[in-house]
C-alpha positions as CSV (number, residue, x, y, z in Angstrom):
1,X,-18.1,-27.9,91.4
2,X,-18.9,-31.5,90.6
3,X,-21.0,-32.7,87.7
4,X,-23.0,-35.8,88.6
5,X,-23.6,-38.3,85.8
6,X,-26.8,-39.9,87.1
7,X,-29.8,-41.2,85.2
8,X,-32.8,-39.3,86.3
9,X,-36.0,-41.2,86.4
10,X,-37.6,-38.8,83.9
11,X,-34.8,-39.4,81.3
12,X,-35.2,-43.2,81.8
13,X,-38.9,-42.9,81.2
14,X,-38.4,-40.8,78.1
15,X,-35.9,-43.3,76.6
16,X,-38.3,-46.2,77.3
17,X,-41.1,-44.3,75.8
18,X,-39.1,-43.6,72.7
19,X,-38.2,-47.2,72.3
20,X,-41.8,-48.2,72.8
21,X,-43.0,-45.7,70.1
22,X,-40.4,-46.6,67.5
23,X,-40.9,-50.4,67.9
24,X,-42.5,-51.6,64.7
25,X,-44.3,-54.6,66.4
26,X,-46.1,-52.1,68.7
27,X,-47.2,-50.1,65.7
28,X,-48.5,-53.1,63.9
29,X,-50.4,-54.4,67.0
30,X,-51.9,-51.0,67.8
31,X,-53.0,-50.3,64.2
32,X,-54.6,-53.8,64.0
33,X,-56.4,-53.1,67.3
34,X,-57.9,-50.1,65.6
35,X,-58.5,-51.6,62.1
36,X,-60.3,-54.8,63.1
37,X,-63.0,-53.3,65.3
38,X,-63.5,-50.5,62.8
39,X,-64.1,-53.0,60.1
40,X,-66.8,-54.8,62.1
41,X,-68.6,-51.5,62.7
42,X,-68.3,-50.4,59.0
43,X,-69.5,-53.8,57.7
44,X,-72.6,-53.5,59.8
45,X,-73.9,-50.7,57.5
46,X,-71.6,-49.6,54.7
47,X,-73.8,-46.8,53.4
48,X,-73.5,-44.6,56.6
49,X,-70.4,-42.4,56.8
50,X,-68.8,-43.1,60.2
51,X,-65.8,-42.0,62.2
52,X,-64.3,-45.5,61.6
53,X,-63.5,-44.6,58.0
54,X,-61.2,-41.9,59.3
55,X,-59.7,-44.3,61.8
56,X,-59.0,-46.7,58.9
57,X,-57.4,-43.9,56.8
58,X,-55.1,-43.2,59.7
59,X,-54.3,-46.7,61.0
60,X,-53.8,-48.5,57.7
61,X,-50.7,-46.6,56.6
62,X,-49.3,-47.0,60.1
63,X,-49.8,-50.7,59.8
64,X,-48.1,-50.8,56.4
65,X,-45.2,-48.7,57.6
66,X,-44.7,-51.0,60.7
67,X,-44.8,-54.1,58.5
68,X,-42.2,-52.6,56.2
69,X,-39.9,-51.9,59.1
70,X,-40.3,-55.4,60.4
71,X,-39.6,-57.0,57.0
72,X,-36.6,-54.7,56.4
73,X,-35.1,-55.7,59.8
74,X,-35.6,-59.4,58.9
75,X,-34.0,-59.0,55.5
76,X,-31.1,-56.9,56.8
77,X,-30.0,-59.4,59.5
78,X,-27.3,-61.8,58.5
79,X,-28.4,-65.5,58.2
80,X,-26.1,-66.4,61.2
81,X,-28.2,-64.6,63.7
82,X,-31.5,-66.2,62.8
83,X,-30.5,-69.6,64.2
């Protein structure tokens, strides 16, 4: 009996999806894509309770977490690799 060490397409897709989800730049861009339109809708009439308030409550911490990851990566890299 032989064990084949092949990369199945499903496993490759899952690893790419994991890299995509854990990328802090994607998190920052996605949360900004939610925050900016929500602010435009909310500022149209502030007195009305809208679903955009919930979107802001969810997306703003994601944005801050992504920025923290990005700045931590920048600060943790040695100065040699920045050139």
